ZAVEXVEX-808064 format. One record per residue (C-alpha): residue number from 1; x, y, z; residue in three letters. Coordinates in steps of 0.05 Angstrom, whole numbers. Layout:
N
NUM  X  Y  Z  Ala
...
This chain:
338
1  0  0  0  Unk
2  56  49  19  Unk
3  94  34  -46  Unk
4  31  47  -87  Unk
5  20  113  -50  Unk
6  91  135  -66  Unk
7  79  121  -140  Unk
8  14  161  -138  Unk
9  49  219  -105  Unk
10  105  219  -158  Unk
11  53  216  -213  Unk
12  14  274  -184  Unk
13  78  316  -176  Unk
14  98  301  -247  Unk
15  29  324  -272  Unk
16  28  385  -228  Unk
17  -35  360  -194  Unk
18  -56  364  -121  Unk
19  -40  302  -80  Unk
20  -104  273  -48  Unk
21  -103  267  28  Unk
22  -123  194  22  Unk
23  -56  181  -14  Unk
24  -17  213  43  Unk
25  -58  173  93  Unk
26  -40  109  57  Unk
27  34  128  56  Unk
28  35  145  130  Unk
29  -11  89  154  Unk
30  42  39  178  Unk
31  80  90  219  Unk
32  15  121  245  Unk
33  -8  53  271  Unk
34  58  44  308  Unk
35  54  114  338  Unk
36  -19  102  359  Unk
37  3  40  397  Unk
38  50  85  437  Unk
39  0  138  454  Unk
40  -6  177  389  Unk
41  -11  253  385  Unk
42  -23  286  452  Unk
43  -68  345  468  Unk
44  -8  393  470  Unk
45  12  369  401  Unk
46  -59  384  376  Unk
47  -55  454  406  Unk
48  6  467  364  Unk
49  -28  439  302  Unk
50  -87  486  314  Unk
51  -38  545  320  Unk
52  -10  526  252  Unk
53  -79  524  221  Unk
54  -96  592  252  Unk
55  -34  623  219  Unk
56  -48  589  153  Unk
57  -119  616  153  Unk
58  -93  687  159  Unk
59  -39  680  106  Unk
60  -71  638  51  Unk
61  -125  653  0  Unk
62  -197  634  19  Unk
63  -217  562  20  Unk
64  -146  535  12  Unk
65  -135  507  82  Unk
66  -203  473  92  Unk
67  -181  404  69  Unk
68  -124  397  119  Unk
69  -167  425  175  Unk
70  -223  377  160  Unk
71  -174  319  157  Unk
72  -147  336  226  Unk
73  -218  345  253  Unk
74  -235  275  229  Unk
75  -173  248  264  Unk
76  -190  283  329  Unk
77  -261  255  324  Unk
78  -233  185  317  Unk
79  -187  193  377  Unk
80  -244  220  419  Unk
81  -285  157  407  Unk
82  -231  114  439  Unk
83  -210  162  495  Unk
84  -239  149  564  Unk
85  -197  198  606  Unk
86  -241  258  625  Unk
87  -181  305  623  Unk
88  -159  281  554  Unk
89  -231  285  527  Unk
90  -238  356  551  Unk
91  -173  376  517  Unk
92  -194  342  452  Unk
93  -262  375  455  Unk
94  -227  441  460  Unk
95  -186  424  398  Unk
96  -250  402  363  Unk
97  -285  467  378  Unk
98  -227  507  350  Unk
99  -222  465  287  Unk
100  -297  470  277  Unk
101  -292  547  282  Unk
102  -238  546  228  Unk
103  -282  502  184  Unk
104  -340  550  195  Unk
105  -297  608  173  Unk
106  -272  572  111  Unk
107  -341  549  90  Unk
108  -368  619  101  Unk
109  -310  647  61  Unk
110  -326  605  -1  Unk
111  -401  617  5  Unk
112  -424  550  32  Unk
113  -467  578  88  Unk
114  -503  513  102  Unk
115  -439  476  118  Unk
116  -413  536  155  Unk
117  -474  538  200  Unk
118  -467  464  217  Unk
119  -394  476  236  Unk
120  -412  535  281  Unk
121  -465  496  317  Unk
122  -417  438  330  Unk
123  -364  487  354  Unk
124  -413  516  405  Unk
125  -433  448  431  Unk
126  -361  424  436  Unk
127  -341  488  472  Unk
128  -399  484  521  Unk
129  -382  411  536  Unk
130  -313  432  560  Unk
131  -341  482  610  Unk
132  -285  530  590  Unk
133  -314  600  597  Unk
134  -265  635  551  Unk
135  -272  582  497  Unk
136  -347  589  499  Unk
137  -341  665  491  Unk
138  -289  656  436  Unk
139  -333  610  394  Unk
140  -394  655  400  Unk
141  -354  718  384  Unk
142  -326  689  320  Unk
143  -393  660  299  Unk
144  -427  726  310  Unk
145  -375  763  268  Unk
146  -376  714  210  Unk
147  -452  709  213  Unk
148  -454  785  208  Unk
149  -411  785  146  Unk
150  -451  728  115  Unk
151  -516  766  125  Unk
152  -547  720  176  Unk
153  -606  753  213  Unk
154  -581  812  255  Unk
155  -624  794  316  Unk
156  -593  724  317  Unk
157  -522  751  313  Unk
158  -538  804  366  Unk
159  -563  747  411  Unk
160  -498  709  401  Unk
161  -455  770  416  Unk
162  -496  786  478  Unk
163  -490  713  501  Unk
164  -414  720  494  Unk
165  -415  783  537  Unk
166  -459  749  589  Unk
167  -416  686  593  Unk
168  -353  729  599  Unk
169  -383  761  661  Unk
170  -337  821  657  Unk
171  -271  782  652  Unk
172  -228  817  599  Unk
173  -207  772  541  Unk
174  -197  777  466  Unk
175  -263  740  459  Unk
176  -300  793  499  Unk
177  -268  847  456  Unk
178  -292  810  395  Unk
179  -363  808  422  Unk
180  -364  883  434  Unk
181  -335  894  364  Unk
182  -391  853  332  Unk
183  -443  892  371  Unk
184  -413  956  343  Unk
185  -414  928  272  Unk
186  -487  908  278  Unk
187  -508  975  308  Unk
188  -469  1016  258  Unk
189  -499  977  200  Unk
190  -568  995  228  Unk
191  -549  1069  232  Unk
192  -553  1069  308  Unk
193  -498  1120  322  Unk
194  -509  1128  396  Unk
195  -506  1055  414  Unk
196  -449  1043  365  Unk
197  -408  1092  406  Unk
198  -429  1056  470  Unk
199  -406  989  442  Unk
200  -340  1019  419  Unk
201  -330  1048  489  Unk
202  -339  978  518  Unk
203  -289  952  467  Unk
204  -237  1003  487  Unk
205  -245  988  560  Unk
206  -237  913  548  Unk
207  -177  924  502  Unk
208  -142  967  555  Unk
209  -152  913  607  Unk
210  -127  855  564  Unk
211  -68  815  593  Unk
212  -2  821  555  Unk
213  -7  748  535  Unk
214  -65  764  488  Unk
215  -19  807  445  Unk
216  43  764  450  Unk
217  77  736  388  Unk
218  69  668  420  Unk
219  -7  674  416  Unk
220  -41  649  353  Unk
221  -76  701  309  Unk
222  -146  675  325  Unk
223  -132  683  400  Unk
224  -98  751  399  Unk
225  -129  820  394  Unk
226  -73  867  376  Unk
227  -71  942  367  Unk
228  -83  936  292  Unk
229  -145  894  306  Unk
230  -173  947  353  Unk
231  -161  1001  300  Unk
232  -198  958  249  Unk
233  -255  949  298  Unk
234  -261  1025  302  Unk
235  -250  1041  228  Unk
236  -307  1000  199  Unk
237  -364  1025  243  Unk
238  -337  1096  239  Unk
239  -341  1091  163  Unk
240  -413  1067  167  Unk
241  -437  1122  213  Unk
242  -402  1178  175  Unk
243  -345  1195  222  Unk
244  -298  1204  163  Unk
245  -237  1233  197  Unk
246  -238  1181  253  Unk
247  -249  1125  202  Unk
248  -190  1146  159  Unk
249  -144  1154  220  Unk
250  -163  1086  247  Unk
251  -155  1053  179  Unk
252  -86  1083  169  Unk
253  -65  1061  239  Unk
254  -90  990  226  Unk
255  -56  987  158  Unk
256  10  1009  188  Unk
257  7  957  244  Unk
258  -24  898  208  Unk
259  26  843  190  Unk
260  38  846  114  Unk
261  30  770  111  Unk
262  -43  778  132  Unk
263  -62  797  61  Unk
264  -137  785  70  Unk
265  -138  834  129  Unk
266  -98  884  89  Unk
267  -150  879  34  Unk
268  -206  889  84  Unk
269  -174  952  109  Unk
270  -164  978  38  Unk
271  -238  968  25  Unk
272  -258  1005  89  Unk
273  -214  1063  65  Unk
274  -248  1060  -3  Unk
275  -317  1057  30  Unk
276  -300  1119  71  Unk
277  -278  1157  8  Unk
278  -338  1136  -32  Unk
279  -386  1159  22  Unk
280  -355  1225  39  Unk
281  -301  1249  -9  Unk
282  -289  1222  -78  Unk
283  -338  1169  -103  Unk
284  -300  1149  -165  Unk
285  -233  1146  -129  Unk
286  -264  1102  -75  Unk
287  -294  1056  -127  Unk
288  -229  1049  -164  Unk
289  -191  1032  -100  Unk
290  -243  978  -86  Unk
291  -234  951  -157  Unk
292  -158  948  -148  Unk
293  -167  911  -82  Unk
294  -216  861  -111  Unk
295  -168  846  -168  Unk
296  -109  836  -120  Unk
297  -139  788  -70  Unk
298  -200  742  -76  Unk
299  -267  773  -60  Unk
300  -294  743  5  Unk
301  -354  741  50  Unk
302  -325  800  89  Unk
303  -302  838  28  Unk
304  -366  823  -10  Unk
305  -407  855  45  Unk
306  -364  917  49  Unk
307  -367  926  -27  Unk
308  -442  914  -25  Unk
309  -450  969  27  Unk
310  -407  1015  -15  Unk
311  -450  1003  -77  Unk
312  -516  1008  -39  Unk
313  -495  1075  -9  Unk
314  -476  1108  -74  Unk
315  -515  1170  -96  Unk
316  -557  1163  -159  Unk
317  -503  1193  -204  Unk
318  -450  1149  -173  Unk
319  -488  1086  -191  Unk
320  -481  1103  -265  Unk
321  -406  1111  -263  Unk
322  -365  1061  -304  Unk
323  -325  1044  -241  Unk
324  -390  1026  -204  Unk
325  -410  979  -260  Unk
326  -341  947  -262  Unk
327  -340  936  -187  Unk
328  -409  906  -189  Unk
329  -389  857  -243  Unk
330  -326  837  -205  Unk
331  -366  817  -144  Unk
332  -426  786  -178  Unk
333  -400  714  -174  Unk
334  -391  666  -115  Unk
335  -352  695  -58  Unk
336  -292  671  -19  Unk
337  -250  699  42  Unk
338  -193  704  92  Unk
């Protein structure tokens, strides 16, 4: 079996084709069985694997890391079935919740909202089964944000964000900051300026109280909430409620601090800058910046919504511009994200 797998890999490499995971599994099967007999991969090893997936999600085009995440999720599920230790099961459920969140993100990014929703629900159940308060808040915060971008009902996403705040019970964490951020996004999208400012005030207070470990280089991207992320959390709602100067300042700060490798996030920030311009300063220039961004990095669930808000908010004359028609055609197909 292993020899046949090697031949299949060599054939795929020669043809420039992707190598199926089943082929790798066949190649590794003998060694994997031996390792499993000696205890296999431990919970700490899985935590490192999740960290790698987190980073890959931020640095790769939409939908490209789902296959490896799903494969690891299947392996964790198999290990869980034969694990009796309560401590080990809790650790593996924590891993499962995080992998399910990543699958939910990836499925949302490529427009498969049905599969995404199933992943989010599983992530919540797995997190709740661990009894880990911060994990429960973390899962709900991410689901509320991605549900917002995907256009799921605003009351449902508000309920999730409020659940996250309630579960956090005032304990500062990146997950609580995320929940306040989502509340600000929802409120700003509804034109509720007063309560948007209140949610952003809660966000700032939480951010200021975060432990240093949240912003450490040793913390995975999905568990950190760095200064650039806070600036992004301010820029987008400011753009929606018409605080042009504040939106541009926050966008510029976020773009300066955001790691260049996080190209999807850089594209998001570029679109918020374009949205601000189109709404307040130069419609055509904002549209052309959005076009350039859409041509540079795949259009995603996040970016599709920002572009949609830009197009919906154009004045009558702006909708007839050639740049508006071009942007609309670029985003008319299926979406994908990072």
